[in-house]
C-alpha positions as CSV (number, residue, x, y, z in Angstrom):
1,M,-27.2,28.6,-29.7
2,K,-24.6,27.5,-27.2
3,K,-24.7,24.4,-24.9
4,L,-22.0,23.4,-22.5
5,A,-21.9,20.4,-20.5
6,T,-18.9,19.5,-18.0
7,I,-18.4,16.7,-16.0
8,A,-15.3,16.1,-13.3
9,G,-15.9,13.0,-11.4
10,A,-13.9,10.9,-9.2
11,A,-15.4,7.9,-7.9
12,A,-14.0,4.9,-5.8
13,L,-15.8,1.3,-5.5
14,L,-14.9,-1.2,-3.3
15,A,-16.4,-4.4,-2.5
16,A,-14.7,-6.9,-0.2
17,T,-16.3,-10.3,1.0
18,L,-14.3,-12.0,3.9
19,V,-15.3,-15.2,5.1
20,P,-12.7,-17.6,6.9
21,A,-12.0,-20.9,5.1
22,F,-13.9,-23.6,5.9
23,A,-10.7,-26.0,7.2
24,A,-10.3,-26.7,10.9
25,N,-7.9,-25.3,12.9
26,N,-6.9,-27.7,15.6
27,C,-4.1,-27.5,18.5
28,V,-3.4,-30.1,21.0
29,N,-1.2,-30.6,23.8
30,S,-1.5,-34.5,24.5
31,T,-0.1,-36.4,27.7
32,T,2.4,-33.8,29.2
33,G,4.7,-34.3,32.1
34,P,4.5,-32.7,35.8
35,F,5.4,-29.2,36.4
36,S,4.9,-28.5,32.4
37,N,3.6,-25.4,31.0
38,N,1.2,-26.2,28.1
39,T,-0.1,-23.7,25.8
40,C,-2.6,-24.5,22.9
41,T,-3.6,-21.2,20.7
42,V,-5.6,-20.4,17.4
43,N,-5.9,-17.4,16.2
44,N,-8.1,-16.3,13.3
45,T,-7.9,-12.7,12.3
46,S,-9.2,-10.7,9.6
47,N,-8.4,-6.7,9.2
48,V,-10.1,-4.4,6.7
49,T,-8.9,-1.1,6.3
50,V,-10.3,1.4,3.3
51,N,-9.1,4.7,3.2
52,N,-10.6,7.0,0.6
53,V,-9.3,10.3,0.4
54,N,-10.5,12.8,-2.2
55,D,-9.6,16.3,-3.4
56,A,-11.5,18.1,-5.9
57,Q,-11.5,21.9,-7.2
58,I,-14.1,22.6,-10.0
59,V,-14.1,25.7,-12.0
60,N,-16.7,25.9,-14.2
61,T,-17.2,29.6,-16.1
62,V,-19.9,29.7,-19.0
63,N,-20.4,32.8,-21.1
64,S,-23.7,32.0,-23.6
65,T,-25.1,34.7,-25.7
66,S,-28.1,34.1,-28.3
67,N,-28.7,37.3,-30.3
68,T,-31.1,38.2,-33.4
69,G,-31.7,41.7,-32.1
70,G,-29.7,45.0,-32.6
71,N,-31.0,45.3,-36.0
72,S,-31.9,48.8,-37.6
73,A,-34.1,49.9,-40.4
74,S,-34.0,53.6,-40.0
75,Y,-33.6,56.6,-42.4
76,N,-35.7,55.1,-45.1
77,T,-37.9,57.2,-47.3
78,L,-40.8,54.8,-47.9
79,G,-40.7,53.3,-44.3
80,G,-38.7,50.3,-42.8
81,S,-39.4,46.9,-41.4
82,I,-37.7,44.5,-38.9
83,V,-38.6,40.9,-38.5
84,T,-36.4,38.7,-36.0
85,G,-36.5,35.2,-35.6
86,N,-36.5,33.3,-32.1
87,A,-33.5,33.5,-29.9
88,T,-33.0,30.1,-27.8
89,L,-30.3,29.2,-25.6
90,N,-29.6,26.3,-23.4
91,A,-26.8,26.1,-20.9
92,S,-26.0,23.0,-18.7
93,V,-23.2,22.7,-16.1
94,G,-22.9,19.5,-14.1
95,S,-20.3,18.7,-11.8
96,V,-19.6,15.5,-10.0
97,A,-16.8,14.6,-7.8
98,N,-15.6,12.5,-4.8
99,V,-18.0,9.7,-5.0
100,N,-17.0,6.6,-2.7
101,T,-18.6,3.4,-2.4
102,T,-17.6,0.8,0.3
103,N,-19.1,-2.8,0.8
104,V,-17.2,-5.1,3.1
105,T,-18.8,-8.2,4.0
106,A,-17.1,-10.5,6.6
107,G,-18.5,-13.5,8.6
108,F,-17.4,-16.6,10.6
109,G,-16.5,-19.6,8.7
110,G,-17.9,-23.0,8.9
111,G,-14.9,-24.9,9.9
112,N,-14.2,-26.1,13.4
113,N,-11.5,-24.5,15.9
114,T,-10.2,-26.7,18.4
115,G,-7.7,-26.0,21.3
116,V,-7.1,-28.8,24.1
117,N,-4.7,-29.8,26.6
118,E,-5.1,-33.5,27.2
119,I,-3.7,-35.6,30.2
120,T,-1.5,-33.2,31.8
121,G,0.8,-33.8,34.9
122,P,0.8,-32.6,38.4
123,F,1.7,-29.0,38.8
124,S,1.4,-27.9,35.2
125,N,-0.2,-24.8,33.5
126,N,-2.1,-25.6,30.9
127,T,-4.2,-23.0,28.5
128,A,-6.4,-23.3,25.6
129,Y,-6.8,-20.2,23.5
130,L,-8.9,-19.8,20.7
131,N,-9.6,-16.1,19.1
132,N,-11.8,-15.0,16.2
133,D,-10.9,-11.3,15.4
134,Y,-12.5,-9.1,12.9
135,R,-11.6,-5.6,12.4
136,V,-13.1,-3.0,9.9
137,D,-11.7,0.7,9.4
138,V,-13.3,2.7,6.8
139,Y,-12.2,6.3,6.5
140,N,-13.6,8.9,4.0
141,S,-12.0,12.1,3.9
142,N,-13.2,14.6,1.0
143,T,-12.5,18.2,0.3
144,A,-14.4,19.8,-2.7
145,T,-14.0,23.6,-3.8
146,V,-16.8,24.4,-6.7
147,N,-17.3,27.6,-8.5
148,N,-19.7,27.8,-11.1
149,S,-19.8,31.4,-13.0
150,V,-22.4,31.5,-15.3
151,N,-23.7,34.5,-17.5
152,A,-26.3,33.8,-20.5
153,T,-27.9,36.2,-22.3
154,A,-31.0,35.4,-25.2
155,D,-32.1,38.6,-26.9
156,T,-34.1,39.6,-29.8
157,G,-34.4,43.2,-28.7
158,N,-32.7,46.5,-29.1
159,N,-33.9,46.9,-32.7
160,N,-34.5,50.4,-34.4
161,A,-36.7,51.5,-37.1
162,D,-36.4,55.2,-36.7
163,F,-36.6,58.4,-38.8
164,N,-38.3,56.6,-41.7
165,T,-40.7,58.5,-44.1
166,G,-43.4,55.8,-44.5
167,P,-44.6,53.6,-41.7
168,A,-41.6,51.6,-39.8
169,T,-42.7,48.1,-38.3
170,V,-40.7,46.1,-35.9
171,L,-41.5,42.4,-35.2
172,T,-39.3,40.5,-32.8
173,G,-39.2,36.7,-32.2
174,N,-39.3,35.0,-28.9
175,A,-36.4,35.1,-26.3
176,A,-36.0,31.8,-24.4
177,L,-33.2,30.7,-22.2
178,G,-32.9,27.9,-20.0
179,V,-30.1,27.3,-17.5
180,G,-29.0,24.5,-15.5
181,V,-26.2,24.2,-12.9
182,A,-26.0,20.7,-11.0
183,T,-22.9,20.1,-8.3
184,H,-23.0,16.6,-6.6
185,V,-20.0,15.8,-4.7
186,N,-18.7,14.4,-1.1
187,D,-21.1,11.4,-1.4
188,N,-19.7,8.5,0.6
189,L,-21.7,5.0,1.0
190,T,-20.4,2.7,3.3
191,R,-21.9,-0.7,4.3
192,V,-20.2,-3.1,6.5
193,A,-21.9,-6.5,7.6
194,L,-20.2,-8.9,10.0
195,T,-22.2,-11.9,10.5
196,G,-22.1,-15.2,12.2
197,N,-23.0,-17.0,9.4
198,G,-20.9,-20.3,9.9
199,T,-21.8,-23.5,11.3
200,G,-18.4,-24.7,12.6
201,N,-17.8,-25.1,16.8
202,N,-15.2,-23.2,18.7
203,T,-14.0,-25.7,21.4
204,A,-11.6,-24.8,24.2
205,G,-10.7,-27.5,26.7
206,N,-8.5,-29.0,29.4
207,S,-9.1,-32.6,29.8
208,T,-8.0,-34.7,32.8
209,T,-5.3,-32.5,34.1
210,G,-3.2,-33.6,37.1
211,P,-3.4,-32.4,40.8
212,F,-2.3,-29.0,41.8
213,S,-2.7,-27.8,37.8
214,A,-3.7,-24.3,36.8
215,N,-6.2,-24.6,33.6
216,S,-7.9,-22.0,31.5
217,A,-10.2,-22.5,28.4
218,V,-10.5,-19.1,26.8
219,I,-12.6,-18.6,23.7
220,N,-12.8,-14.8,22.2
221,N,-15.0,-13.6,19.3
222,L,-14.6,-9.8,18.6
223,A,-16.0,-7.7,15.8
224,D,-14.7,-4.2,15.8
225,V,-16.1,-1.8,12.9
226,T,-14.9,2.1,12.7
227,V,-16.1,4.6,10.4
228,N,-14.7,7.9,10.1
229,N,-16.6,10.3,7.5
230,V,-14.8,13.8,7.2
231,N,-16.3,16.3,4.5
232,D,-15.3,19.8,3.7
233,L,-17.1,21.5,1.2
234,Q,-17.1,25.1,-0.5
235,I,-19.6,26.0,-3.1
236,V,-20.1,29.3,-4.8
237,N,-22.7,29.4,-7.8
238,D,-22.9,33.1,-9.5
239,V,-25.4,33.0,-12.3
240,D,-26.7,35.9,-14.3
241,V,-29.4,35.3,-16.9
242,R,-31.2,37.8,-19.0
243,A,-34.0,36.9,-21.7
244,R,-35.2,40.5,-23.7
245,T,-37.0,41.4,-26.6
246,G,-37.3,44.6,-25.4
247,A,-35.5,47.9,-26.1
248,N,-37.0,48.5,-29.5
249,S,-37.4,51.8,-31.1
250,A,-39.7,52.9,-34.1
251,S,-39.4,56.9,-33.6
252,Y,-39.5,59.8,-35.5
253,N,-41.3,58.3,-38.4
254,T,-43.8,60.2,-40.7
255,L,-46.5,57.7,-41.3
256,G,-46.3,55.9,-37.7
257,G,-44.5,53.1,-36.3
258,D,-45.5,49.5,-35.1
259,I,-43.5,47.6,-32.8
260,A,-44.6,43.8,-31.7
261,T,-42.4,41.8,-29.4
262,G,-42.2,38.3,-28.8
263,G,-42.3,36.7,-25.5
264,A,-39.1,36.6,-23.3
265,L,-38.9,33.4,-21.1
266,A,-36.0,32.5,-18.6
267,G,-35.9,29.3,-16.5
268,V,-32.9,28.8,-14.1
269,G,-32.5,25.7,-11.9
270,V,-29.4,25.5,-9.5
271,N,-29.0,22.4,-7.5
272,S,-26.2,22.0,-5.2
273,E,-25.5,18.7,-3.3
274,G,-22.6,17.9,-0.8
275,N,-21.1,16.2,2.5
276,I,-23.8,13.2,2.1
277,N,-22.9,10.0,4.0
278,T,-24.5,7.0,4.6
279,T,-23.5,4.4,6.8
280,T,-24.7,1.0,7.3
281,V,-23.5,-1.8,9.8
282,A,-25.2,-4.9,10.6
283,M,-23.3,-7.1,13.1
284,A,-24.0,-10.5,14.3
285,M,-22.8,-13.6,16.3
286,G,-25.0,-16.7,15.7
287,S,-25.3,-20.1,14.1
288,F,-22.2,-21.2,15.4
289,S,-21.5,-22.8,18.8
290,N,-18.7,-22.2,21.6
291,N,-17.6,-24.5,24.3
292,A,-15.1,-24.0,26.7
293,S,-14.7,-26.5,29.6
294,S,-12.3,-28.1,31.7
295,S,-12.7,-32.0,32.6
296,V,-11.7,-34.5,34.8
297,T,-9.4,-32.2,36.5
298,G,-6.9,-33.4,39.3
299,P,-7.2,-32.5,43.2
300,Y,-6.2,-28.5,44.4
301,A,-6.6,-27.6,40.3
302,T,-7.5,-24.4,39.4
303,D,-9.8,-24.2,36.6
304,T,-11.4,-21.1,34.3
305,A,-13.6,-21.6,31.5
306,Y,-14.2,-18.1,29.7
307,I,-16.4,-17.1,26.5
308,N,-16.2,-13.5,25.3
309,N,-18.5,-12.3,22.0
310,Q,-17.9,-8.8,21.9
311,K,-19.0,-6.2,18.8
């Protein structure tokens, strides 16, 4: 009896949690003069890039033989007798490779972001800009070549009790054989959660601006997720299984011959799995307030308030 188990695995686990700090981000231009150019900018940027690149080549060659047969009790004057035991064989081949698990959780934090241009002069250009940017890129590239060649034989047969003067008897045991070949490759699990779980405020404003001023208050909340799953798979399973108790001979005996064979049982299981991609993306922008405004502006002022939530 020969048992062979081969496991070749390459697994990658990445878990990232990105929640911006709870500290406040404030920028202010206060009491500026005429003809001034005033810009107040707050940038919160989180970038996550995950590259899982796998290459697996697996070659399993198994040759197993369990044999209690091939016995001979021949050319005896008073007869011959053959009694064989059981032949049992179990062969198992398992291959696991290119398994990637990626978990990314990102959320807007609980701090306050404030950008204000306050008490600006005539003919001034005033801009308050807030940007919250979350970008997640996941790239899974898998290549697997698997070649399984299994040759298994359980044999209690091919016994001879021939050319005996007395009675000849052949009694064989059971031949039982079990073969299992399992292949699991190129399995990618990607979970991305971008949640608006913060309680802070985004406030952009221009307050008490002068005549003929150009005033802009802009808030951008951007969430971008890109997942690429690229798989290439080649699997070749070549399985040759034989369980035999036959091909016995009790011939040319003077007083007769008797053959009793056991049972021959063969069980074969081949399971191949590959190119399994599971991608879950959950995105939300809530739980925080966005305020963009221009307040108490002068004559002939040009005022713009803009809020963008994009996912």
